[in-house]
Backbone as numpy.savetxt, mean C-alpha at the origin, in Angstrom:
# Nx Ny Nz CAx CAy CAz Cx Cy Cz
24.80 29.75 -3.83 23.71 28.84 -4.05 23.20 28.34 -2.70
21.90 28.37 -2.54 21.28 27.98 -1.29 20.69 26.58 -1.42
20.96 25.74 -0.43 20.40 24.40 -0.41 19.16 24.40 0.45
18.06 23.92 -0.11 16.80 23.87 0.62 16.45 22.42 0.91
16.24 22.12 2.17 15.86 20.77 2.58 14.33 20.71 2.60
13.77 19.76 1.87 12.33 19.59 1.87 12.00 18.22 2.44
10.87 18.16 3.14 10.42 16.89 3.69 9.81 16.07 2.56
10.11 14.79 2.50 9.49 13.96 1.47 7.98 13.82 1.73
7.22 13.73 0.67 5.79 13.53 0.79 5.53 12.08 1.18
4.77 11.90 2.25 4.46 10.56 2.74 2.97 10.49 3.03
2.33 9.44 2.55 0.90 9.24 2.77 0.74 8.32 3.97
0.16 8.85 5.04 0.10 8.10 6.30 -1.30 7.59 6.64
-2.32 7.91 5.83 -3.68 7.51 6.16 -4.22 6.40 5.24
-3.33 5.57 4.72 -3.74 4.54 3.77 -4.69 3.52 4.40
-4.48 3.19 5.66 -5.35 2.22 6.33 -6.78 2.76 6.39
-6.92 4.02 6.66 -8.24 4.65 6.68 -8.87 4.62 5.29
-8.08 4.92 4.28 -8.59 4.92 2.91 -9.03 3.52 2.48
-8.37 2.49 2.98 -8.66 1.11 2.59 -9.57 0.39 3.59
-10.17 1.13 4.50 -10.94 0.50 5.58 -12.06 -0.40 5.07
-12.65 -0.09 3.94 -13.75 -0.88 3.42 -13.32 -2.29 2.99
-12.06 -2.47 2.67 -11.58 -3.77 2.17 -10.53 -4.42 3.06
-10.25 -3.85 4.20 -9.16 -4.36 5.05 -9.27 -5.84 5.35
-10.45 -6.32 5.64 -10.61 -7.73 6.01 -10.96 -8.61 4.81
-11.13 -8.02 3.65 -11.58 -8.78 2.49 -10.45 -9.35 1.64
-9.25 -8.83 1.78 -8.15 -9.32 0.95 -6.97 -9.73 1.81
-6.08 -10.50 1.21 -4.87 -10.93 1.90 -3.77 -9.90 1.63
-3.50 -9.10 2.63 -2.45 -8.08 2.50 -1.08 -8.74 2.40
-0.93 -9.92 3.00 0.33 -10.65 2.91 0.61 -11.03 1.46
-0.40 -11.56 0.78 -0.23 -11.93 -0.62 0.02 -10.70 -1.48
-0.68 -9.62 -1.19 -0.50 -8.39 -1.94 0.94 -7.87 -1.77
1.44 -7.90 -0.53 2.80 -7.44 -0.26 3.82 -8.30 -1.00
3.62 -9.61 -0.97 4.55 -10.53 -1.62 4.50 -10.42 -3.14
3.29 -10.45 -3.69 3.14 -10.52 -5.15 3.38 -9.20 -5.88
3.01 -8.10 -5.27 3.08 -6.82 -5.98 4.25 -5.95 -5.54
4.71 -6.11 -4.30 5.82 -5.30 -3.80 7.10 -6.11 -3.58
6.97 -7.44 -3.55 8.10 -8.32 -3.22 8.70 -7.93 -1.87
7.80 -7.66 -0.94 8.17 -7.28 0.43 7.39 -8.17 1.39
7.75 -8.09 2.66 7.07 -8.89 3.68 5.73 -8.26 4.06
4.89 -9.08 4.66 3.61 -8.58 5.14 3.81 -7.49 6.19
4.79 -7.68 7.07 5.01 -6.68 8.11 5.41 -5.33 7.52
6.16 -5.35 6.41 6.52 -4.11 5.73 5.25 -3.37 5.30
4.32 -4.10 4.70 3.08 -3.48 4.23 2.21 -3.04 5.40
2.10 -3.85 6.43 1.30 -3.48 7.60 1.84 -2.20 8.23
3.15 -2.08 8.34 3.74 -0.86 8.88 3.40 0.33 7.99
3.51 0.16 6.70 3.17 1.24 5.76 1.71 1.65 5.93
0.83 0.65 6.02 -0.60 0.93 6.17 -0.88 1.68 7.47
-0.13 1.36 8.52 -0.32 2.01 9.81 0.38 3.37 9.91
1.15 3.73 8.88 1.82 5.03 8.88 3.05 5.09 9.77
3.69 3.93 9.96 4.91 3.91 10.77 6.04 3.29 9.95
7.26 3.60 10.34 8.40 2.96 9.67 8.79 1.72 10.48
9.76 1.00 10.02 10.18 -0.24 10.67 10.70 -0.06 12.07
11.06 1.16 12.43 11.60 1.43 13.77 10.58 2.05 14.70
9.32 2.11 14.27 8.27 2.65 15.12 8.06 4.15 14.97
8.84 4.79 14.12 8.67 6.22 13.90 7.61 6.50 12.84
7.50 7.76 12.46 6.56 8.15 11.41 7.00 7.57 10.08
6.06 7.09 9.34 6.34 6.53 8.03 5.08 6.55 7.20
5.06 5.78 6.16 3.91 5.71 5.28 4.35 5.43 3.87
3.45 5.67 2.94 3.70 5.41 1.53 4.24 6.65 0.83
5.27 6.45 0.03 5.70 7.52 -0.86 4.67 7.60 -1.98
4.64 8.69 -2.74 3.71 8.75 -3.87 3.90 7.60 -4.86
5.13 7.17 -5.10 5.38 6.05 -6.00 4.82 4.74 -5.43
5.01 4.52 -4.13 4.48 3.32 -3.49 2.95 3.34 -3.49
2.37 4.51 -3.27 0.91 4.63 -3.29 0.38 4.30 -4.68
1.06 4.76 -5.70 0.65 4.45 -7.07 0.81 2.96 -7.35
1.85 2.34 -6.82 2.05 0.90 -6.98 0.93 0.14 -6.28
0.53 0.59 -5.10 -0.58 -0.04 -4.37 -1.87 0.13 -5.15
-2.11 1.30 -5.70 -3.30 1.54 -6.51 -3.33 0.57 -7.69
-2.22 0.41 -8.36 -2.13 -0.51 -9.48 -2.38 -1.95 -9.06
-1.86 -2.34 -7.90 -2.07 -3.69 -7.40 -3.55 -3.93 -7.12
-4.22 -2.96 -6.52 -5.64 -3.11 -6.22 -6.48 -3.14 -7.49
-6.11 -2.35 -8.47 -6.81 -2.37 -9.76 -6.63 -3.73 -10.43
-5.40 -4.25 -10.42 -5.15 -5.57 -11.00 -5.96 -6.64 -10.28
-5.95 -6.59 -8.96 -6.71 -7.56 -8.17 -8.20 -7.46 -8.47
-8.72 -6.25 -8.58 -10.14 -6.09 -8.89 -10.47 -6.62 -10.28
-9.57 -6.43 -11.23 -9.78 -6.99 -12.57 -9.79 -8.52 -12.54
-8.91 -9.09 -11.76 -8.86 -10.55 -11.64 -10.15 -11.09 -10.99
-10.64 -10.40 -9.98 -11.88 -10.80 -9.33 -13.05 -10.70 -10.31
-13.08 -9.63 -11.09 -14.14 -9.44 -12.08 -14.12 -10.57 -13.12
-12.93 -10.96 -13.59 -12.84 -12.04 -14.56 -13.39 -13.35 -14.00
-13.08 -13.64 -12.75 -13.60 -14.84 -12.12 -15.11 -14.74 -11.98
-15.60 -13.60 -11.52 -17.05 -13.42 -11.36 -17.77 -13.60 -12.69
-17.17 -13.14 -13.77 -17.79 -13.25 -15.08 -17.88 -14.68 -15.58
-17.06 -15.58 -15.03 -17.10 -16.98 -15.47 -18.14 -17.78 -14.69
-18.71 -17.20 -13.68 -19.69 -17.92 -12.85 -21.08 -17.76 -13.44
């Protein structure tokens, strides 16, 4: 039996993908409320680095969690806008 080592899939261009909203939302609040992690953890992920300065980024599961957080946040914003 042969063991094959595969590199994990990591998304490193999230900051580029989110460039339109980078200054519009609180990434600290998003990190705390949706990931239960620190702001620096999320900033490192967004920048595509790990905590030690090496290559890093979002796993597919983390990217999906971020997508869900942004969808939830957009729904909350829409509800507030609808009450105005």
